[in-house]
C-alpha positions as CSV (number, residue, x, y, z in Angstrom):
1,M,-11.7,5.2,26.8
2,T,-15.6,4.8,26.5
3,A,-17.6,1.7,26.2
4,R,-18.1,2.1,22.7
5,D,-14.1,2.3,21.8
6,S,-13.8,-0.8,24.6
7,G,-16.0,-2.8,22.7
8,A,-13.5,-3.0,19.8
9,Y,-11.3,-4.9,22.0
10,L,-13.6,-7.3,23.3
11,L,-14.8,-9.5,20.0
12,D,-13.6,-12.8,21.7
13,L,-14.0,-14.8,24.9
14,E,-10.7,-14.5,26.2
15,S,-10.6,-10.6,26.1
16,V,-13.9,-10.4,27.9
17,L,-12.9,-12.6,30.8
18,E,-9.5,-10.9,31.1
19,T,-11.5,-7.5,31.3
20,V,-14.1,-9.0,34.0
21,Q,-11.2,-10.3,35.8
22,D,-9.4,-6.9,36.1
23,I,-12.5,-5.2,37.2
24,A,-13.0,-7.9,39.3
25,K,-9.7,-7.7,41.4
26,S,-9.6,-4.0,41.0
27,V,-12.9,-2.7,41.8
28,V,-15.2,-5.3,42.9
29,A,-13.1,-7.4,45.6
30,D,-12.3,-4.0,47.6
31,R,-16.1,-3.3,47.8
32,A,-17.5,-6.4,48.7
33,A,-17.7,-6.3,52.5
34,D,-19.2,-2.6,52.4
35,V,-22.2,-4.0,49.8
36,D,-22.7,-7.1,52.3
37,Q,-22.4,-5.1,55.7
38,L,-23.8,-2.0,54.7
39,V,-26.5,-3.1,52.1
40,L,-25.3,-1.3,49.3
41,W,-26.4,-1.9,45.5
42,P,-22.8,-2.2,43.8
43,E,-22.7,0.6,41.7
44,Q,-19.0,1.1,41.3
45,G,-18.5,-2.4,40.2
46,I,-21.4,-2.4,37.8
47,R,-20.5,1.0,36.5
48,A,-17.0,-0.2,35.8
49,L,-18.4,-3.2,33.8
50,Q,-20.5,-1.0,31.6
51,Q,-17.6,1.6,30.9
52,A,-15.4,-1.3,30.0
53,G,-18.0,-2.0,27.0
54,L,-19.0,-5.3,28.6
55,A,-22.7,-4.3,28.8
56,G,-23.5,-5.3,25.6
57,M,-22.1,-8.9,26.1
58,T,-25.2,-10.7,25.2
59,I,-26.5,-8.6,22.4
60,P,-25.8,-10.0,19.0
61,R,-23.1,-8.7,17.1
62,E,-25.2,-7.5,14.3
63,F,-26.6,-4.9,16.6
64,G,-23.2,-3.9,17.7
65,G,-23.0,-6.0,20.8
66,L,-20.4,-8.7,21.7
67,G,-22.3,-11.6,20.9
68,Q,-21.7,-13.6,23.7
69,G,-24.2,-16.5,25.3
70,S,-24.9,-18.4,28.1
71,F,-21.2,-19.6,28.6
72,A,-19.7,-16.2,28.4
73,V,-22.2,-15.5,31.3
74,A,-21.6,-18.3,33.5
75,Q,-17.8,-17.5,33.4
76,T,-18.4,-13.6,33.8
77,C,-20.7,-14.3,36.9
78,E,-18.3,-17.0,38.3
79,I,-15.3,-14.7,38.2
80,L,-17.5,-11.6,39.8
81,G,-19.0,-14.2,42.3
82,Q,-15.7,-15.4,43.7
83,E,-15.3,-11.5,44.7
84,C,-18.7,-10.4,45.4
85,A,-21.9,-12.5,45.0
86,S,-24.3,-9.2,44.8
87,T,-22.2,-7.5,41.9
88,A,-22.3,-11.0,39.9
89,M,-26.4,-11.4,40.0
90,C,-26.9,-7.8,39.8
91,F,-24.5,-8.0,36.4
92,G,-26.1,-11.1,35.6
93,M,-29.6,-9.9,35.5
94,H,-28.7,-6.9,33.3
95,L,-26.9,-9.8,31.0
96,V,-30.3,-11.8,30.9
97,G,-32.4,-8.6,30.2
98,S,-30.2,-7.7,27.6
99,A,-30.7,-10.8,25.6
100,V,-34.4,-10.9,26.1
101,L,-34.7,-7.0,24.6
102,S,-32.2,-8.2,21.5
103,A,-34.1,-11.5,20.8
104,K,-37.1,-9.9,18.9
105,A,-36.0,-6.4,19.0
106,T,-37.6,-4.1,16.6
107,P,-35.5,-1.4,15.0
108,D,-37.3,1.3,17.5
109,Q,-36.0,-1.0,20.4
110,Q,-32.6,-1.6,19.2
111,A,-32.6,2.4,18.8
112,R,-34.1,3.2,22.6
113,Y,-32.8,0.2,24.4
114,L,-29.9,-1.7,22.6
115,Q,-27.6,0.8,21.7
116,P,-27.6,2.5,25.2
117,I,-26.9,-0.6,26.7
118,I,-24.0,-1.1,24.4
119,E,-22.7,2.4,24.9
120,G,-22.7,1.5,28.8
121,R,-25.3,4.2,29.2
122,H,-28.4,1.9,30.0
123,L,-29.1,-1.0,32.6
124,T,-31.7,-3.3,32.6
125,T,-32.8,-6.4,34.4
126,L,-35.7,-8.8,34.8
127,S,-38.9,-8.3,36.5
128,L,-40.9,-11.7,36.6
129,S,-41.4,-12.8,40.1
130,E,-45.0,-12.1,42.0
131,S,-45.7,-13.0,45.5
132,G,-48.9,-15.0,44.6
133,T,-47.3,-17.3,42.0
134,G,-44.0,-18.5,44.1
135,S,-41.6,-20.4,41.9
136,Q,-43.9,-20.6,39.0
137,F,-42.5,-17.3,37.9
138,Y,-43.7,-18.0,34.2
139,I,-47.2,-17.6,35.2
140,P,-48.0,-13.9,35.7
141,R,-51.1,-12.0,37.1
142,T,-49.9,-8.5,36.1
143,R,-52.5,-7.6,33.6
144,L,-51.6,-6.1,30.1
145,D,-54.9,-4.5,28.7
146,A,-55.2,-2.9,25.4
147,I,-56.8,0.9,25.8
148,S,-56.1,1.9,22.2
149,P,-54.8,0.7,18.9
150,D,-51.4,1.9,20.3
151,L,-51.2,1.8,24.0
152,Y,-51.6,-0.6,26.7
153,R,-52.4,-0.3,30.3
154,V,-50.4,-2.2,33.0
155,N,-51.5,-3.2,36.3
156,G,-49.9,-5.6,39.2
157,A,-47.0,-6.0,41.4
158,K,-43.9,-7.9,41.2
159,T,-41.0,-9.2,44.3
160,F,-37.5,-9.4,44.0
161,V,-36.9,-7.5,41.3
162,T,-33.1,-7.5,41.2
163,N,-31.4,-3.7,40.5
164,G,-34.8,-2.6,41.5
165,G,-35.0,1.1,41.6
166,H,-31.4,1.2,39.9
167,A,-32.2,-0.1,36.6
168,D,-33.2,2.4,33.2
169,S,-35.6,-0.3,32.3
170,Y,-37.6,-3.3,33.5
171,V,-38.5,-6.6,31.4
172,V,-41.5,-7.4,32.6
173,S,-43.9,-10.4,32.5
174,T,-47.8,-10.0,32.0
175,V,-51.0,-11.7,31.6
176,A,-51.7,-11.0,27.7
177,A,-54.6,-9.0,26.7
178,D,-56.6,-11.6,26.4
179,P,-56.8,-12.6,30.0
180,D,-59.3,-15.6,29.1
181,G,-56.6,-17.3,27.1
182,P,-55.0,-20.9,27.9
183,L,-52.0,-21.7,30.0
184,G,-49.0,-20.1,28.2
185,Q,-50.6,-17.1,26.7
186,F,-48.6,-14.3,28.6
187,S,-46.5,-11.4,27.0
188,C,-43.2,-9.5,27.8
189,V,-43.1,-5.6,27.9
190,V,-40.2,-3.4,28.8
191,I,-41.1,-0.4,31.0
192,P,-38.9,2.2,31.2
193,G,-37.5,2.9,34.9
194,G,-38.7,6.7,35.0
195,A,-42.5,5.9,33.7
196,E,-45.4,7.3,35.5
197,G,-47.1,4.5,37.6
198,L,-44.3,2.5,39.2
199,R,-44.0,2.8,43.2
200,W,-41.2,0.7,44.8
201,G,-41.3,-1.0,48.2
202,P,-39.1,-1.1,51.2
203,A,-35.3,-1.5,50.9
204,W,-33.8,-4.9,50.5
205,T,-32.9,-6.4,53.9
206,G,-32.0,-9.8,52.9
207,L,-29.9,-12.6,54.9
208,G,-27.5,-12.8,51.9
209,M,-27.0,-11.2,48.4
210,R,-27.6,-8.0,50.4
211,G,-26.3,-5.6,47.7
212,N,-29.0,-6.9,45.1
213,S,-31.5,-4.4,45.8
214,S,-34.1,-7.1,45.2
215,L,-37.3,-4.7,45.6
216,S,-41.0,-5.3,45.3
217,L,-42.9,-3.1,42.7
218,E,-46.3,-2.1,42.2
219,I,-47.4,-1.0,38.6
220,K,-50.5,0.8,38.6
221,N,-52.2,2.3,35.8
222,L,-49.0,2.5,33.8
223,V,-49.8,3.7,30.2
224,L,-47.2,1.9,28.0
225,P,-46.9,2.2,24.2
226,K,-47.5,-0.7,22.1
227,T,-43.8,-0.5,20.8
228,D,-42.8,-1.9,24.0
229,L,-44.2,-5.0,23.8
230,L,-41.4,-7.8,23.1
231,G,-42.0,-9.8,20.2
232,E,-45.9,-10.6,19.8
233,E,-48.2,-11.1,22.3
234,G,-48.2,-14.4,24.0
235,D,-44.6,-14.8,23.3
236,Q,-43.6,-14.9,27.2
237,I,-43.1,-18.6,27.3
238,W,-40.9,-19.1,24.2
239,Y,-38.8,-16.1,26.0
240,V,-38.8,-18.3,29.5
241,F,-37.3,-21.3,27.9
242,N,-35.2,-20.0,24.7
243,V,-33.8,-16.9,26.1
244,V,-34.7,-16.3,30.2
245,C,-33.7,-20.0,31.3
246,P,-30.7,-20.7,29.8
247,I,-29.1,-17.6,30.5
248,F,-30.7,-16.8,33.9
249,L,-29.8,-20.1,34.9
250,M,-26.5,-19.7,33.6
251,A,-25.8,-16.4,35.6
252,M,-26.9,-17.7,38.8
253,T,-25.2,-21.0,38.3
254,G,-21.9,-19.0,37.7
255,T,-22.5,-16.9,40.5
256,Y,-22.7,-20.1,42.8
257,L,-20.0,-21.4,41.3
258,G,-17.8,-18.0,42.6
259,I,-19.2,-18.4,45.9
260,A,-18.2,-22.1,46.3
261,G,-14.7,-21.1,44.4
262,A,-14.1,-18.3,46.9
263,A,-14.7,-20.7,50.1
264,L,-12.3,-23.2,48.7
265,E,-9.6,-20.5,48.5
266,E,-10.6,-19.9,52.1
267,A,-10.1,-23.3,53.1
268,R,-6.9,-23.6,51.4
269,N,-5.3,-20.3,52.6
270,H,-6.4,-21.4,56.4
271,L,-4.6,-24.5,56.0
272,L,-1.6,-23.3,54.5
273,R,-1.3,-20.3,57.3
274,R,-2.5,-22.5,60.5
275,D,0.2,-23.6,62.8
276,Y,0.0,-25.4,65.9
277,A,1.9,-23.7,68.7
278,D,3.0,-26.7,70.3
279,T,4.5,-28.5,67.6
280,G,5.2,-26.0,64.8
281,S,3.4,-28.2,62.5
282,S,1.2,-27.0,59.8
283,L,-2.4,-27.7,59.5
284,S,-2.0,-28.4,55.9
285,E,0.3,-31.4,56.7
286,M,-2.3,-33.2,58.2
287,P,-3.8,-36.1,56.2
288,I,-7.4,-35.6,57.1
289,A,-7.2,-32.0,56.1
290,Q,-5.6,-32.7,52.8
291,H,-8.2,-35.3,52.0
292,R,-11.3,-33.2,52.9
293,L,-10.0,-30.4,50.7
294,G,-9.2,-32.8,47.8
295,C,-13.3,-33.9,48.2
296,L,-14.3,-30.6,48.1
297,W,-12.0,-29.6,45.2
298,G,-13.6,-32.5,43.2
299,M,-17.3,-31.1,44.2
300,L,-16.6,-28.1,42.6
301,E,-14.8,-29.2,39.5
302,R,-17.5,-31.7,38.5
303,T,-20.1,-29.4,39.2
304,R,-18.1,-26.7,37.1
305,R,-17.6,-29.0,34.3
306,L,-21.5,-30.3,34.2
307,S,-22.4,-26.4,34.3
308,Y,-20.0,-25.1,31.2
309,H,-21.0,-28.4,29.4
310,A,-24.7,-27.4,29.8
311,A,-24.0,-23.6,28.7
312,S,-21.8,-24.7,25.6
313,S,-24.6,-27.1,24.7
314,F,-27.1,-24.6,24.8
315,D,-25.2,-22.1,22.7
316,S,-24.5,-24.4,19.9
317,G,-28.2,-25.3,19.7
318,D,-28.3,-28.7,21.2
319,P,-31.9,-29.7,21.4
320,D,-31.3,-31.6,24.4
321,A,-29.7,-29.3,26.4
322,L,-32.4,-27.9,28.6
323,P,-32.0,-31.0,31.0
324,A,-28.4,-30.0,31.4
325,V,-29.2,-26.2,32.1
326,F,-31.6,-27.1,34.5
327,T,-29.5,-29.5,36.4
328,A,-26.6,-27.1,36.3
329,K,-28.4,-24.9,38.6
330,A,-29.8,-27.4,40.7
331,E,-26.4,-29.0,41.1
332,V,-24.6,-25.9,41.7
333,A,-27.0,-25.0,44.7
334,D,-26.1,-28.1,46.5
335,C,-22.3,-27.8,45.7
336,A,-22.0,-24.1,46.8
337,V,-24.1,-24.8,50.1
338,S,-22.2,-27.9,51.1
339,I,-18.8,-26.5,50.0
340,V,-19.4,-23.5,52.4
341,N,-20.5,-25.6,55.2
342,E,-17.4,-27.9,54.9
343,V,-15.2,-25.1,54.7
344,M,-16.7,-23.2,57.8
345,T,-15.9,-26.8,59.5
346,L,-12.3,-26.9,58.3
347,C,-11.8,-23.2,59.4
348,G,-13.2,-23.6,63.0
349,G,-14.2,-20.9,65.3
350,I,-11.8,-18.3,62.8
351,G,-14.5,-19.2,59.8
352,Y,-17.4,-18.7,62.2
353,R,-16.6,-15.4,63.7
354,G,-18.7,-12.3,62.7
355,G,-17.7,-10.3,59.7
356,S,-15.5,-12.9,58.1
357,T,-15.6,-13.5,54.6
358,L,-16.7,-17.0,55.5
359,H,-19.9,-15.4,57.2
360,R,-20.8,-13.7,54.0
361,L,-20.4,-16.5,51.8
362,L,-22.5,-18.8,53.9
363,R,-25.5,-16.4,53.6
364,D,-25.0,-15.6,50.1
365,A,-24.6,-19.4,49.1
366,R,-28.0,-20.1,50.9
367,A,-29.9,-18.1,48.4
368,A,-29.1,-20.9,45.8
369,H,-32.1,-23.3,46.9
370,V,-34.8,-20.5,47.0
371,M,-34.2,-18.3,44.0
372,A,-36.6,-19.4,41.2
373,P,-36.5,-21.7,39.6
374,T,-36.0,-23.6,42.7
375,T,-34.0,-26.9,43.2
376,D,-36.8,-28.8,43.4
377,V,-38.6,-27.3,40.4
378,L,-35.4,-27.5,38.3
379,R,-35.2,-31.3,39.2
380,L,-38.8,-31.6,38.4
381,W,-38.4,-30.0,34.7
382,T,-35.5,-32.4,34.3
383,G,-37.6,-35.4,35.0
384,R,-40.1,-34.3,32.8
385,A,-37.9,-33.7,30.1
386,L,-36.3,-37.0,30.4
387,L,-39.5,-38.5,30.2
388,G,-41.0,-36.7,26.9
389,K,-43.5,-35.0,29.2
390,P,-44.5,-31.1,29.0
391,I,-42.1,-29.5,31.1
392,L,-44.9,-27.5,32.7
393,G,-47.0,-30.3,33.3
394,N,-50.7,-30.7,31.6
């Protein structure tokens, strides 16, 4: 069955999530340890998701996609993240990139990018971060200069490009053609993966998220047709807060919910199977263990409910949804790190040993606070929004 055929069966969210769950259990889970230990980009999982008709999840139905929003993205990434955080993040970045491409897609862009994505033949991703801007990913230095009525020249450098070297296209943030424009006058373009002028940096060797292939990228004198401009010049901030932030943040939020859920399940299973040799009693019978497990479940569940409420609010067009979206990712960062740490304590030496599932979950969870927008930035944005101040400051 082709991706196009599969798409006909995925017109409702329940069917989408059932398909994701099947792939997570049958493909992603078996490869998670190798993805981490061997630092492998999770190709089998990504290709399975594409072939199942899921790649066009965030592309509107009028273009032939599944027409799902940030709520579906959050749940998809949670399911995948329970088995392999790298697979969740890599597919999540594709879903964000697809949403950006489709937000103001021209007929030409629909044909060249969206249709191949829907058919499972094209993987895209974001390329926003730069070493000189840190967590202020929305202020790029990569230059976009008009060199003719039909062409741009792109020069710059990007960092932490998830799916780097594997994607078929890259959604790139740039300084608009007028470099002296006011703050916020930035543009987004899409660059084909095989374009001349792209040079990738060394292989990714992160502490966690080791399958992400989050590479550095140099863009040198790359000539790009103006048909690959997304929207209008100066639209980048619109994309950031209307498309990138909600879907990107929900992809990350879902991934870290998955990590926290996997850790909680590790704790539950450990308590059920751990017996004391001298008494034959189970660790699960100890009130203190029961209490601590209950506290961790409560932490995860309230974070999940906040996160799904935030995603649903954004998808429904709630004008006050952004503070909830910002807070969801900040809260899940605290939640995932705390739960994995506490589960490590509950499991003792068994969880602490090298090569354990908790070993991987601990390293993956720690990325939550440092992946832009960072937790501190999101708390700041939330406060500014609540006070009626400009989110990006003066």
